[in-house]
Rosetta silent file (secondary structure, phi, psi, omega in degrees, C-alpha in Angstrom):
SEQUENCE: MPLPPIIYEDDALIAFDKPSGLLIAPDRWDKTRENLMGLVHDKFGHTVANVHRLDADTSGIVLCTKTKPALDFVSGQFQSKTVRKKYLALTVLLPPERAMKFPSPIVPRTTGGILPENFTVETGLDHDNSNPGRMRVFRKRGGKPSLTEFTALEHFGRYVLYECRPITGRTHQIRVHLAAAGAPCLNDPFYGDTTELLLLSNLKRGYKGRADEKPLIARLALHASELTITHPLTREPVTIHCETPNDFKVALKYLRKFPGREKH
SCORE:     score description
SCORE:     0.000 S_00000001
   1 L     0.000  135.426  175.794    0.000    0.000    0.000 S_00000001
   2 L   -71.043  162.304  176.578    1.294    3.487   -0.795 S_00000001
   3 L   -61.004  131.901  178.352    1.646    6.062    1.959 S_00000001
   4 L   -59.549  159.097 -177.760   -1.775    7.667    2.627 S_00000001
   5 L   -58.694  140.653  173.071   -2.248   11.283    1.498 S_00000001
   6 E   -85.488  124.902 -177.601   -0.593   14.019    3.546 S_00000001
   7 E  -108.252   -9.214  175.166   -3.256   16.567    4.508 S_00000001
   8 E  -159.414  139.968  175.876   -1.084   18.904    6.599 S_00000001
   9 E  -158.268  137.955  170.206    2.665   19.439    6.977 S_00000001
  10 L  -149.119 -161.874 -175.203    5.067   21.990    8.413 S_00000001
  11 L   -68.020  -22.251 -174.850    8.390   21.935   10.281 S_00000001
  12 L  -114.323  -25.038 -170.837    6.929   20.274   13.384 S_00000001
  13 E  -127.912  153.932  170.359    3.809   18.381   12.291 S_00000001
  14 E  -150.145  132.565 -177.197    2.595   16.033    9.586 S_00000001
  15 E  -125.753  144.225 -175.760   -0.916   14.609    9.305 S_00000001
  16 E  -120.648  153.330  174.131   -2.225   11.785    7.143 S_00000001
  17 E   -96.537   92.247 -175.620   -5.626   10.783    5.787 S_00000001
  18 E   -76.389  128.692  176.024   -5.751    7.175    6.997 S_00000001
  19 L   -77.349  156.971  174.446   -8.052    4.871    5.046 S_00000001
  20 L   -62.267  138.740  178.296  -10.381    2.467    6.781 S_00000001
  21 L   100.200  -14.388 -178.692   -8.765   -0.925    7.352 S_00000001
  22 L   -95.265  125.058  175.684   -5.207    0.298    7.878 S_00000001
  23 E   -66.529  153.992  173.669   -3.680   -0.250   11.316 S_00000001
  24 L   -80.182  -47.524 -175.823   -1.851    2.629   12.993 S_00000001
  25 L  -125.850  168.562 -179.848    0.885    0.480   14.580 S_00000001
  26 L   -55.138  141.204  177.825    2.072   -3.139   14.180 S_00000001
  27 L   -67.856  139.825 -176.565   -0.474   -5.779   15.107 S_00000001
  28 L   -63.298  -35.715 -174.644    0.214   -7.470   18.425 S_00000001
  29 L  -102.318  -27.893 -178.598   -0.304  -10.969   17.028 S_00000001
  30 L  -123.981   94.369 -175.932    0.522  -10.580   13.317 S_00000001
  31 L   -70.814  -10.729 -178.288    3.637   -8.477   12.798 S_00000001
  32 L   -84.680  -11.983 -178.863    3.392   -8.909    9.016 S_00000001
  33 L   -67.198  135.697  179.711    0.218   -6.791    8.722 S_00000001
  34 L   -66.071  144.728  179.648    0.804   -3.459    7.044 S_00000001
  35 E  -144.986  156.101 -175.225    0.442   -0.419    9.286 S_00000001
  36 H   -59.369  -48.511 -174.235    0.570    3.346    8.894 S_00000001
  37 H   -68.779  -27.414  172.584    3.602    4.008   11.086 S_00000001
  38 H   -63.102  -43.969  177.451    5.586    1.333    9.272 S_00000001
  39 H   -64.864  -41.114 -179.638    4.898    3.169    6.001 S_00000001
  40 H   -64.731  -45.564 -179.022    5.700    6.524    7.615 S_00000001
  41 H   -65.818  -34.619  176.626    9.011    5.311    9.089 S_00000001
  42 H   -63.710  -33.801 -176.068   10.049    3.798    5.754 S_00000001
  43 H   -88.214  -41.558 -169.988    9.474    7.179    4.092 S_00000001
  44 H  -117.568   -6.801 -177.998   10.502    9.701    6.761 S_00000001
  45 L    91.013  171.609 -172.194   12.511    7.804    9.364 S_00000001
  46 L   -84.255    2.003  174.633   11.811    7.005   12.998 S_00000001
  47 L   -74.440  -20.675  176.977   11.910   10.590   14.256 S_00000001
  48 L   -80.417  128.178 -176.047    8.306   10.922   13.076 S_00000001
  49 E  -133.674  143.793  176.534    5.941    9.710   15.809 S_00000001
  50 E   -84.517  144.262 -176.391    2.173    9.470   16.098 S_00000001
  51 L  -106.860   -4.445  176.925    0.567   11.298   19.003 S_00000001
  52 L  -158.413  176.097 -177.866   -2.817    9.535   18.986 S_00000001
  53 L  -133.820  157.119  169.052   -4.545    6.529   17.431 S_00000001
  54 L  -121.015  152.797  169.902   -7.616    5.580   15.471 S_00000001
  55 L   -57.447  150.898  179.647   -9.286    2.189   15.299 S_00000001
  56 L   -56.676  -37.964 -175.609   -8.111    0.282   12.226 S_00000001
  57 L   -84.256   -7.863  176.774  -11.607    0.483   10.704 S_00000001
  58 L   -87.108  135.613  177.117  -11.989    4.228   11.355 S_00000001
  59 E   -97.183  166.213  171.025  -10.822    6.559    8.589 S_00000001
  60 E   121.262 -157.287 -168.656   -9.476   10.077    8.864 S_00000001
  61 E   -67.611  128.014  165.965   -6.861   12.277   10.504 S_00000001
  62 E  -124.301  118.207 -177.066   -3.779   10.784   12.109 S_00000001
  63 E   -96.840  135.141  176.611   -1.428   13.459   13.444 S_00000001
  64 E  -126.793  159.225  175.148    2.313   12.894   13.829 S_00000001
  65 E  -114.150  157.371 -176.387    5.176   15.049   15.061 S_00000001
  66 L  -102.745  -15.090 -177.267    8.627   15.420   13.531 S_00000001
  67 L  -134.841  160.401  179.034   10.700   16.251   16.626 S_00000001
  68 H   -64.710  -44.390  176.483   10.888   15.168   20.260 S_00000001
  69 H   -58.699  -40.098  178.540    9.952   18.643   21.633 S_00000001
  70 H   -65.806  -40.294  177.908    6.907   18.717   19.347 S_00000001
  71 H   -59.553  -47.436 -179.221    5.956   15.189   20.443 S_00000001
  72 H   -62.711  -41.917 -176.059    6.128   16.133   24.116 S_00000001
  73 H   -68.664  -45.638 -177.336    4.133   19.342   23.595 S_00000001
  74 H   -73.792  -40.268  178.019    1.340   17.835   21.497 S_00000001
  75 H   -58.717  -36.998  178.172    1.110   14.619   23.535 S_00000001
  76 H   -60.918  -33.746  178.966    0.608   16.781   26.613 S_00000001
  77 H   -69.912  -37.777  175.925   -2.455   18.331   24.995 S_00000001
  78 H   -65.721  -40.914 -179.456   -4.004   14.929   24.365 S_00000001
  79 H   -66.925  -34.882 -179.009   -3.286   13.907   27.948 S_00000001
  80 L   -88.440    1.235  175.931   -4.802   17.114   29.339 S_00000001
  81 L    63.242   34.487  177.164   -7.866   16.742   27.047 S_00000001
  82 L   -98.660   -6.467  176.574   -7.444   20.171   25.446 S_00000001
  83 L   -74.549  134.488  176.453   -7.387   18.813   21.864 S_00000001
  84 E   -99.188  121.725 -176.563  -10.681   19.385   20.039 S_00000001
  85 E  -121.117  138.850  174.945  -11.685   16.399   17.912 S_00000001
  86 E  -128.869  136.118  176.896  -14.624   15.971   15.559 S_00000001
  87 E  -124.960  154.609  168.797  -15.813   12.773   13.919 S_00000001
  88 E  -107.595  132.269  178.805  -18.619   11.979   11.500 S_00000001
  89 E  -130.687  125.097  171.984  -20.656    8.868   12.249 S_00000001
  90 E   -94.051  117.868 -171.273  -23.416    7.432   10.076 S_00000001
  91 E  -119.902  164.534  175.558  -25.648    5.553   12.500 S_00000001
  92 E  -124.464  124.799 -179.730  -28.783    3.464   12.435 S_00000001
  93 L   -79.561  109.210 -176.556  -31.483    3.984   15.049 S_00000001
  94 L   -87.779  141.543  172.479  -32.410    0.480   16.128 S_00000001
  95 L   -66.368  155.304 -174.471  -35.809   -0.387   17.586 S_00000001
  96 H   -53.255  -37.444 -176.282  -35.609   -1.551   21.203 S_00000001
  97 H   -71.302  -15.118  179.208  -36.098   -5.226   20.343 S_00000001
  98 H  -105.244   -9.191  179.564  -33.042   -5.172   18.043 S_00000001
  99 L   -82.589   65.321 -170.512  -30.740   -3.114   20.241 S_00000001
 100 L   -70.400  -28.989 -176.453  -29.422   -6.299   21.809 S_00000001
 101 L   -67.410  -39.080 -178.830  -26.032   -4.959   22.837 S_00000001
 102 L  -134.844   81.627 -172.675  -27.536   -2.295   25.098 S_00000001
 103 L   -64.528  -19.427  177.474  -31.194   -3.206   25.720 S_00000001
 104 L  -120.300   86.773 -175.133  -31.723   -0.176   28.007 S_00000001
 105 L   -53.094  143.444 -179.667  -30.264    2.841   26.133 S_00000001
 106 L   -71.540  -32.430 -178.668  -28.485    5.413   28.274 S_00000001
 107 L  -101.481  116.572  179.785  -30.034    8.326   26.327 S_00000001
 108 L   -64.957  144.219  176.919  -33.859    8.411   26.440 S_00000001
 109 L   -87.450  160.601  177.230  -35.632    8.850   23.118 S_00000001
 110 L   -75.117  175.775  179.702  -38.234   11.497   22.397 S_00000001
 111 L   -62.917  -21.663  176.973  -41.915   10.676   22.079 S_00000001
 112 L   -84.253    1.566  177.198  -41.309   10.249   18.341 S_00000001
 113 L    86.083    7.677  179.410  -38.832    7.461   18.990 S_00000001
 114 L  -109.071  169.226  177.430  -35.739    9.428   17.974 S_00000001
 115 L   -83.584  158.136  174.358  -32.809   10.716   20.001 S_00000001
 116 L   -58.843  153.950  179.688  -32.468   14.383   21.006 S_00000001
 117 L   -62.027  -35.058  176.119  -30.733   16.591   18.443 S_00000001
 118 E  -127.934  131.040  175.810  -27.941   17.199   20.955 S_00000001
 119 E  -152.829  163.029  179.826  -26.978   14.798   23.710 S_00000001
 120 E  -126.141  138.918  173.180  -24.014   13.744   25.821 S_00000001
 121 E  -114.050  123.207  178.619  -22.970   10.278   26.929 S_00000001
 122 E  -131.181  113.711 -176.366  -20.872   10.119   30.079 S_00000001
 123 E  -144.402  168.841  161.831  -20.067    6.677   31.487 S_00000001
 124 E   -77.263  145.519 -177.179  -17.366    4.525   32.925 S_00000001
 125 E  -142.470  131.453  179.332  -15.684    2.595   30.116 S_00000001
 126 E  -160.512  177.450 -177.661  -13.305   -0.351   30.238 S_00000001
 127 E   -63.063  143.533  177.523  -12.437   -3.690   28.682 S_00000001
 128 L   -93.008  103.643 -174.689  -15.187   -6.289   28.480 S_00000001
 129 L   -63.721  -23.467  179.743  -13.666   -9.354   30.115 S_00000001
 130 L   -86.040  -11.698  178.714  -16.329  -11.618   28.632 S_00000001
 131 L  -136.223   86.055 -177.006  -15.616  -10.368   25.071 S_00000001
 132 L   -53.682  137.092 -179.955  -11.864   -9.920   24.479 S_00000001
 133 L    89.895   -5.252 -178.587  -11.026   -6.935   22.313 S_00000001
 134 L  -116.568  164.267  179.921  -14.238   -5.116   23.131 S_00000001
 135 E  -113.304  162.683  176.788  -15.209   -2.424   25.606 S_00000001
 136 E  -140.627  156.812  178.401  -18.220   -2.069   27.883 S_00000001
 137 E   -93.841  151.479  173.792  -19.976    0.733   29.712 S_00000001
 138 E  -117.753  119.065 -173.477  -20.391    0.987   33.470 S_00000001
 139 L   -76.147  -34.321 -176.293  -23.579    2.793   34.416 S_00000001
 140 L  -117.732  -75.272 -178.855  -22.757    3.540   38.053 S_00000001
 141 L  -116.224  151.205  177.244  -19.364    2.480   39.359 S_00000001
 142 L   105.554  161.703  179.294  -16.336    1.108   37.576 S_00000001
 143 L    76.666  173.485  178.561  -14.432    1.781   34.398 S_00000001
 144 E   -96.130  142.501 -178.111  -12.519    4.863   33.344 S_00000001
 145 E   -57.717  137.204  178.313  -14.371    8.166   32.913 S_00000001
 146 E  -144.727  142.590 -174.421  -15.462    8.801   29.304 S_00000001
 147 E  -146.662  128.128  176.034  -17.421   11.641   27.767 S_00000001
 148 E  -136.364  136.997  175.062  -18.662   12.301   24.218 S_00000001
 149 E  -102.533  140.738 -177.526  -20.907   15.058   22.878 S_00000001
 150 E  -129.003  140.347  174.087  -23.178   14.353   19.891 S_00000001
 151 E  -132.969  126.863  176.874  -25.051   16.605   17.463 S_00000001
 152 E   -74.149  123.602  179.320  -27.392   15.298   14.770 S_00000001
 153 E   -94.396  -39.742  179.481  -26.433   16.854   11.417 S_00000001
 154 E  -149.848  145.972  176.372  -28.928   15.089    9.120 S_00000001
 155 E  -113.212  137.268  176.248  -31.793   12.619    9.476 S_00000001
 156 E  -135.369   73.631 -174.826  -32.651   10.002    6.832 S_00000001
 157 L    64.530 -122.574 -179.909  -35.454    7.966    8.350 S_00000001
 158 L   -78.687  -13.465 -179.724  -33.766    5.519   10.704 S_00000001
 159 E   -92.099  138.360 -178.591  -30.297    6.621    9.589 S_00000001
 160 E  -136.007  133.974  174.110  -28.723    9.635   11.265 S_00000001
 161 E   -95.302  120.667 -178.830  -25.466   11.470   10.541 S_00000001
 162 E  -112.706  143.264  161.595  -23.863   12.658   13.785 S_00000001
 163 E   -90.895  127.544 -176.226  -21.007   14.979   14.587 S_00000001
 164 E  -115.958  131.050 -178.003  -19.188   13.355   17.502 S_00000001
 165 E  -124.501   90.874  179.221  -16.907   15.293   19.837 S_00000001
 166 E   -73.429  127.143  177.567  -15.009   12.996   22.217 S_00000001
 167 L   -86.652  -41.893  171.916  -13.701   14.847   25.244 S_00000001
 168 L   -97.111  174.472 -175.062  -11.825   11.826   26.576 S_00000001
 169 L  -131.683   55.412  179.919  -10.002    9.338   24.354 S_00000001
 170 L   -79.849  157.267  177.016  -10.856    5.805   25.449 S_00000001
 171 L   -57.092  130.713  176.383  -10.640    2.796   23.151 S_00000001
 172 L    59.295   20.066 -170.255  -13.772    2.476   20.950 S_00000001
 173 H   -55.930  -52.857 -177.230  -15.312    5.350   22.914 S_00000001
 174 H   -61.752  -42.639 -177.833  -17.516    6.868   20.184 S_00000001
 175 H   -62.608  -45.406 -179.567  -18.650    3.457   18.970 S_00000001
 176 H   -68.269  -41.572 -178.603  -19.630    2.248   22.439 S_00000001
 177 H   -65.660  -38.597  176.738  -21.338    5.513   23.365 S_00000001
 178 H   -65.656  -42.285  177.839  -23.435    5.521   20.184 S_00000001
 179 H   -63.139  -40.270  179.597  -24.452    1.915   20.776 S_00000001
 180 H   -66.469  -25.564  177.640  -25.309    2.732   24.377 S_00000001
 181 H   -82.651   -9.180 -179.429  -27.505    5.564   23.100 S_00000001
 182 L    93.365   14.127 -179.874  -29.377    3.133   20.837 S_00000001
 183 L  -139.485   71.466 -177.375  -27.862    4.331   17.535 S_00000001
 184 L   -65.648  157.187  173.314  -24.731    2.295   16.758 S_00000001
 185 E   -57.728  140.482  173.406  -22.421    3.109   13.873 S_00000001
 186 L   -61.799  137.214  177.916  -23.452    1.454   10.643 S_00000001
 187 L    65.527   31.040  175.925  -21.387   -1.679    9.946 S_00000001
 188 L   -89.607  109.203 -175.873  -19.943   -1.874   13.449 S_00000001
 189 L   -72.339  -17.359 -178.712  -19.099   -5.575   13.936 S_00000001
 190 L   -92.556  -43.653 -168.917  -18.540   -5.187   17.683 S_00000001
 191 L  -121.721    0.811 -177.761  -21.351   -2.956   18.908 S_00000001
 192 L  -111.548 -166.385  178.343  -23.877   -2.755   16.076 S_00000001
 193 L  -102.932  106.250 -174.368  -26.306   -4.954   14.183 S_00000001
 194 L   -71.233   -8.996  176.515  -24.294   -6.783   11.508 S_00000001
 195 L   -85.692   -8.759 -177.061  -27.486   -7.675    9.602 S_00000001
 196 L   -86.023  103.371  179.108  -28.144   -3.963    8.928 S_00000001
 197 L  -112.708  137.175  177.305  -26.836   -3.214    5.410 S_00000001
 198 L   -89.064   98.270 -176.564  -27.284    0.094    3.626 S_00000001
 199 L  -111.041  141.453  177.327  -28.464   -1.068    0.193 S_00000001
 200 H   -62.071  -33.679  179.940  -29.701    1.093   -2.645 S_00000001
 201 H   -64.450  -22.231  176.851  -32.489   -1.452   -3.222 S_00000001
 202 H   -86.167   -9.983 -178.988  -33.797   -0.642    0.263 S_00000001
 203 L  -106.384  -38.244 -171.683  -33.902    3.080   -0.516 S_00000001
 204 L  -100.466  121.717  176.820  -34.983    3.318   -4.152 S_00000001
 205 L   -67.099  139.620  178.883  -38.421    2.182   -5.206 S_00000001
 206 L    70.269   27.909 -179.624  -38.376   -0.045   -8.273 S_00000001
 207 L   -57.421  130.934  179.865  -34.665   -0.801   -7.949 S_00000001
 208 L  -130.974   49.141 -178.106  -33.461   -2.788  -10.972 S_00000001
 209 L   -93.954 -154.855 -175.732  -29.784   -3.161  -10.251 S_00000001
 210 L   -72.242  148.258  177.053  -27.429   -6.081   -9.918 S_00000001
 211 L   -68.909  -32.857  179.508  -28.488   -9.320   -8.254 S_00000001
 212 L   -95.844   51.246 -175.974  -25.199   -9.364   -6.319 S_00000001
 213 L   -58.241  138.307  177.966  -25.775   -5.867   -4.939 S_00000001
 214 L  -106.021  151.419  178.087  -23.114   -4.459   -2.624 S_00000001
 215 L   -60.299  151.173  177.609  -23.730   -2.065    0.290 S_00000001
 216 L   -64.767  -34.830  171.016  -23.344    1.650   -0.421 S_00000001
 217 L  -137.277  126.298 -169.974  -20.778    1.737    2.377 S_00000001
 218 L  -109.094    2.187 -178.360  -19.342   -1.577    3.503 S_00000001
 219 L  -121.705  176.824  179.212  -17.034   -0.583    6.359 S_00000001
 220 L   -53.970  123.262 -174.449  -17.361    1.035    9.768 S_00000001
 221 L   -87.318   64.576 -179.663  -19.119    4.360    9.087 S_00000001
 222 E  -138.738  129.574 -173.806  -16.898    6.496   11.317 S_00000001
 223 E  -138.270  126.323  176.212  -14.506    9.200   10.079 S_00000001
 224 E   -79.671  106.248 -167.879  -12.133   11.512   11.979 S_00000001
 225 E  -101.628  -22.495 -175.253  -12.876   14.778   10.187 S_00000001
 226 E  -154.453  143.566 -179.167  -11.281   17.593   12.227 S_00000001
 227 E  -143.647  128.978  178.840   -8.557   18.106   14.830 S_00000001
 228 E  -123.762  124.660  178.514   -7.577   21.337   16.590 S_00000001
 229 E  -131.913  170.323  167.697   -4.413   21.672   18.677 S_00000001
 230 E   -88.742  126.242 -174.468   -2.085   24.416   19.886 S_00000001
 231 L   -66.937  136.775 -176.826    0.884   24.443   17.527 S_00000001
 232 L   -68.146  -18.909  179.893    4.178   23.437   19.215 S_00000001
 233 L  -101.804  -49.170 -176.136    6.141   26.250   17.510 S_00000001
 234 L   -84.078  -20.395 -174.931    3.740   29.176   17.089 S_00000001
 235 L    61.445   24.009  175.790    1.654   28.404   20.195 S_00000001
 236 L  -108.803  152.943  177.322   -1.384   29.357   18.104 S_00000001
 237 E   -64.149  140.409  173.830   -4.416   27.124   17.430 S_00000001
 238 E  -133.342  131.736 -179.441   -4.226   25.084   14.228 S_00000001
 239 E  -113.320  128.838  179.526   -7.154   23.126   12.812 S_00000001
 240 E  -109.215  129.367  179.509   -6.635   20.213   10.434 S_00000001
 241 E  -110.201  147.834  178.049   -9.520   19.078    8.237 S_00000001
 242 L  -129.569  121.730 -176.082   -9.912   15.729    6.492 S_00000001
 243 L   -61.130  147.754  177.330  -12.276   15.386    3.544 S_00000001
 244 L   -64.750  131.808 -177.944  -15.114   12.893    3.773 S_00000001
 245 L   -64.403  159.996 -175.623  -14.114    9.626    2.010 S_00000001
 246 H   -61.089  -41.878 -178.371  -15.756    8.647   -1.281 S_00000001
 247 H   -66.074  -34.868  175.898  -17.717    5.695    0.123 S_00000001
 248 H   -64.154  -44.013  179.587  -19.102    7.931    2.852 S_00000001
 249 H   -62.273  -40.904 -179.939  -20.069   10.518    0.212 S_00000001
 250 H   -62.769  -45.808  179.499  -21.818    7.878   -1.898 S_00000001
 251 H   -59.912  -45.599 -179.462  -23.857    6.647    1.065 S_00000001
 252 H   -67.465  -35.462  178.698  -24.895   10.202    1.980 S_00000001
 253 H   -57.457  -47.524 -176.734  -25.685   11.037   -1.653 S_00000001
 254 H   -78.597  -29.431  174.048  -28.278    8.271   -1.919 S_00000001
 255 H   -65.734  -36.977  177.074  -29.661    8.812    1.555 S_00000001
 256 H   -71.190  -32.451 -177.746  -30.269   12.453    0.610 S_00000001
 257 H   -75.560  -34.909 -178.055  -31.793   11.437   -2.717 S_00000001
 258 L  -126.694   63.360 -174.362  -34.161    8.870   -1.213 S_00000001
 259 L   -71.012  136.531  172.832  -34.716   10.061    2.378 S_00000001
 260 L    68.947   18.973 -177.781  -36.905    7.999    4.689 S_00000001
 261 L  -107.150    8.433 -174.523  -37.690    5.326    2.097 S_00000001
 262 L   -65.170  146.736  177.065  -35.745    2.462    3.573 S_00000001
 263 L   -80.431  145.845 -179.879  -37.488   -0.878    3.847 S_00000001
 264 L  -101.771    0.000    0.000  -37.946   -2.299    7.348 S_00000001
């Protein structure tokens, strides 16, 4: 795989547009799997270091530093939770009988059965010992504090596009919080409904396409779209934007064209 596109670069920082499916660092069990930092080190050397991580299936901004002073300064901002992060998540509002992962959603729905336009999920969050590799919420005691703010940007029947603003940075935080709210990310194999496919035939009346139809978006519908930090050299705020990926755009295009027509 070629090095992902560089979306920002100066003397201290370099940011990449990571595609979905690419690991950030070497896999713990399979060292042969390709990863972003392996590609970066081959191109730029080992002085370049990543200051945060994304899930392998999440696309979007990965920020790296070029020097040790820059690494220390930017890492400190992540640790102190002063970095502003925005993600886009395409979610599916599941009816209560299908929301098996979290049968009692943390965020109450309105009388119309939808979530509030703006809501916050604040829970304890930690590893799920009964499901290795996954996280779980703690409603009262236990887990590490986690907080995410959500704003609905567009509604398409049961599908909703959210802007997600994680204040803390726990593993799988946005994914778990959306599932706990009753609206998991589309195509989330850990916390969502894997039978829920976004198909054009379910949106467009009289669909006459291919018999072997593929989903409009086939991967985890979560994208890191914006990151704001204090620059390590200028000490001024700098915001890095990452364009929405093509598969995400295609899914939104058809949801906008055929809103609220999905088959149940």
